[in-house]
N, C-alpha and C positions, 0 to 999 in steps of 0.2 A: 860212858866205859861200861860195857857187858859183864852183869856181875853172874857170874857161873854158879853160885850158892844158891841164886835165886832159880835159878831153872826148874820147870818143872817135867815129866814124861809127856810124850808126844801121842796124843791117840792115832793107834790106825799107822804104827811107823816105817810099816814096809809100805806104805802109799806116800806117792808125793804130795805134798800138801802147797795150800796158795791161802797165804796170809794176809787177808783182810781189816785195816782200819778203818772205821767208820769216826769221821770227826765233824760233831754236830754241835751248830749252833744253840744255846738252850740261853740267851738273853734275852732281857726284859721283852724287847720287842716282838719274839716267836711266839708271844703270848694271844697274840692280836690273829683275828681270823681262823682261829684253830690250829695254826700249822704246828704246834709243840701236839696236839693232839693228833694229827694225821702222821707226825712221823713215828709216835709210840706206835699205831697202831701198823704203820711201814712197819716198823722193824719186826711185829710178830709177825708179818705177810712173809717177809724176808727168811725167816727163819724154817717156816711151814714151807715155803715152796722151796728150798734149800735141802731141806731135809727128804722132801718127796723125789729128789734124785740120788739114786744109791751111791753113784761116784761123786759127786759134789757134798752129799751128808759124810763121806768119811776124809775128804781133801780139802774141805774148806777149812780155815780155822778163823775166826772172828773176835774182835777189841772194838771196846766203844769207849771214843774222849768227847767230853764236851767241854765247851769252854761257855762260861755267862759268869755269874760272879766269883770261880775263878776255874782253874782248868782242874779235871777229875777223869781218873781211870774210870768210867763206869764199870767195864769190863774188861779184864785183859784175855788175851788168847786161849781161847779154848774151841773144842771143837763144837759143830751146830748143834748138837742131842745138847750140849753142856752149857748152850748159851740159854738163860732167862733172861728176854728183855726187858729192859730196867729202866723205871719210872722215872721220865723226864718232868723236870721242874723251870719253868722260863724265870731267868732271874740274873738281872746283871749287866754289865757290860759284853765287849767281843773282845778277849786277850787271845785274837786267831792265832799270834805269832808264838805263842807260848802252848799253843794248843798243838801246832805245827809240828814244832821242835818234839813235843812228847812224843807225838806219834813216829815220828822219823828217828827216834831214838829206840821204841818202843819194835818198829822193823827189824832194826840192827838185833836187836836183843832176840827178837826171834827167828831171825836168821842161825845166830851164833848155837840155838838150841836145837832145831833141826841137822845142823851139821854135828853137834855134838851126841844127838841120839842117830847118827847116820842115815836121816832121813832125806831125801831128794823135797827141791822144791820149784813152784813156779815164781814168777816175780813179782815181789808185793802188790798190792792196790794200798793205797790210801784216797779215801773218797771224802771230800768236806762236801759239808751241807749247811748256808749260810743265809741269813736274811740282810746283815750288812756290809759295814767293814771293821777291819781291826784298830782297836781303841790301845794296843799296847806297841804299834808300831807305823811308823809313817814312811813314804818313800824316801829314801836316802840317810835317814838315821842307822844307826850301828845296828839296831836290831831288825828292820828290813832288811839292810844288806847282807846279813846271815842267815838270817832266815830265806827269805828268797833265793839267795845264791845257791843254797843246801837243798831247796826245792827242785829248783831248775836243774841242778847237777845231779842230784840225785835219779832224777828221773830220765836227764843224756847220758848218764854211766850204766843206766836200768838195774840200781838198785831198789826202785818202786817204780809205780805207773802212777800218776798222780791225777786225781778227777777232782775239779770243783764245780761245785754245783751251786747259783744263786736265786734264792726265793724272792720273791716281792716284798719288800724294795730295795733288794741287795745294789750295791755299789759295783755294777758289774764291771767299768771303768777298773776300777781298782782289781777285782778278780783278775782281768785280762791282764793285768801286771804278776801276778801272784801265781797263775795255772802258767804252763810248760807251752812256749807260743805253736807248739805242733799239735798241743791239743786244749784249743779254748774253752773257757768256760762254759757251762750250760742252764741257760736260763730256765727254770722249771715254771712251766704252763701252771696257772690256778688250779689248786684241786687235784695236780696229778702224782702226789705222792706216793698211792698204790703203784700208778704205773712204773714211776722212777725205780721202786723195789723189784718190782717186776724184771726189770731191764738188768738191774745187778744182779738179781738171781739168778736169770738165764744166762748172763755172761760168766757168770761164775760158772756156770753147768758146763759152759763150752770149753772153758779154763782147765776143768778138771780133766776132760773128757778128749783133751787135747797130750802131747807127749811134751815133756818138760823141755823150754826151748824154743819151742816151736810157735810161730807168729798166728794168730788168732783175728779175723776176723768178727768185728764186731759189729751188731746190729747197729743203726743210727740210734740215735736217742729222738728223733725227730716224735716219736707218739707220745712223748711227756715233755719235751723241752726245747729250747730254739739256740741254736749254736752261735755264740754273741764273740763274733771278730770283728776287728777293729775299721 
């Protein structure tokens, strides 16, 4: 449910906004091979690159949700200028289902905030990065059915655009079931975190330069990942 009492003012409300939620796996396995450090560096790079684009710096709103020992909103929605890349610590399991629900709830709250402020908005993005499989849901159980149904339905109904990125040794078969069929998960090439965040930044710059409701052709992720189809 949307809590109107907790709504905050939107920076540059005269501009259309694009809400982006990064849903980041910080489970214990992300400590291996420097993955968590590369993620943290990628967040800093993303902030700097978006800030360098005049329109995107006014129109992109960013939030960060992590899932590991628990699910945390490390950064609620703000303008990119007000985003301070949080410290990431790898620990715990992979409560992916709870994290996805939290992200989808945040998107709905943010859209209500835009409407209250009279701010137009692009379709929000939910961008998940994980090196594992969910530990709080399994195919066919109640949590899985509700969560995946909501991901697929929300994407199909254009409530948000969902992306899943698998980092070695992610369970790509499970990610294929979680991701919408028309947008299969991308397997991140080793060490290509910066390239992934560059793609995300440039994609947001393209969205920000478009008209609300206009279909935007995104660049292929092939420079940093491989698209995993069945």
